[in-house]
C-alpha positions in Angstrom: -96.7 24.4 99.8 -98.1 24.5 103.1 -95.8 23.1 105.5 -96.6 24.6 108.5 -99.5 25.0 111.3 -98.7 28.5 113.2 -101.5 28.9 116.7 -100.2 32.1 117.3 -101.2 35.1 120.6 -100.8 39.0 120.5 -101.4 39.7 124.6 -100.9 43.3 124.0 -99.8 45.6 127.2 -102.5 48.9 126.0 -101.3 52.0 126.9 -103.1 52.9 129.0 -105.2 50.0 130.2 -107.5 49.8 127.8 -109.5 47.2 126.5 -106.7 45.1 124.2 -109.5 43.2 122.0 -109.4 46.4 119.9 -105.5 45.4 118.9 -106.2 41.8 119.0 -108.9 42.5 116.4 -106.3 44.6 114.7 -103.4 42.0 114.7 -106.4 39.5 113.0 -106.6 42.1 109.9 -103.0 41.8 109.2 -104.2 37.5 109.4 -106.6 38.2 107.1 -104.1 40.5 104.9 -101.5 38.3 104.9 -103.7 35.2 102.5 -102.8 32.8 104.3 -105.3 30.6 105.5 -106.5 30.6 108.9 -109.0 30.5 111.9 -109.8 32.8 114.7 -109.7 30.4 117.7 -111.0 31.7 121.3 -108.0 32.4 122.8 -105.6 31.1 119.8 -105.4 31.6 115.2 -104.6 29.3 113.1 -103.2 29.9 110.0 -101.8 28.4 107.3 -98.5 28.4 105.1 -94.7 27.9 104.8 -92.9 28.1 108.1 -91.2 31.1 105.9 -95.2 33.3 105.5 -95.6 31.9 109.4 -92.7 34.5 110.8 -92.2 37.1 108.8 -96.5 37.6 109.2 -95.1 37.0 113.1 -93.0 40.3 112.5 -96.0 42.1 109.9 -98.2 41.6 113.3 -95.7 43.3 115.6 -94.8 45.8 113.8 -98.2 46.6 113.4 -98.0 46.7 116.7 -95.5 49.2 117.5 -97.5 51.6 115.0 -100.5 51.0 117.8 -98.0 52.5 120.2 -98.1 49.7 122.2 -95.6 49.0 125.0 -94.6 45.5 125.2 -96.4 42.7 122.8 -96.1 39.3 124.0 -96.6 36.7 121.1 -96.9 32.8 122.2 -97.1 30.9 119.8 -96.8 26.6 118.4 -95.1 25.6 115.6 -96.6 22.4 113.5 -94.5 21.6 110.6 -95.1 19.1 107.9 -92.5 18.6 105.3 -94.1 16.9 103.3 -97.3 19.6 104.0 -100.4 19.9 106.9 -103.3 21.7 106.2 -105.9 23.3 109.2 -108.7 20.0 108.2 -105.9 17.6 108.5 -106.4 18.2 112.4 -109.9 19.5 112.2 -111.9 18.5 109.6 -113.8 16.0 111.2 -115.1 18.6 113.5 -116.1 21.0 111.2 -118.7 18.8 110.2 -120.7 18.9 113.7 
């Protein structure tokens, strides 16, 4: 059951001071591969799933950054946990129609 919304922002310190956007795109690709519903925002991406799946996803995103030889990574994460279930649309659906 999807009982968690997680917003995550990955901030990689790039090896040679290059643009972070290609690395952020790679992190979003990891989210895409997870199969979990998600929405990309301008400063963070929100993912819908179980708490376990969200925590595994954070690990996978950070593992990918290490594979890309990023010297350090900041992961800013927020969780909204509702044991009865929650969807992204529960919180944003009224804005989707605008």
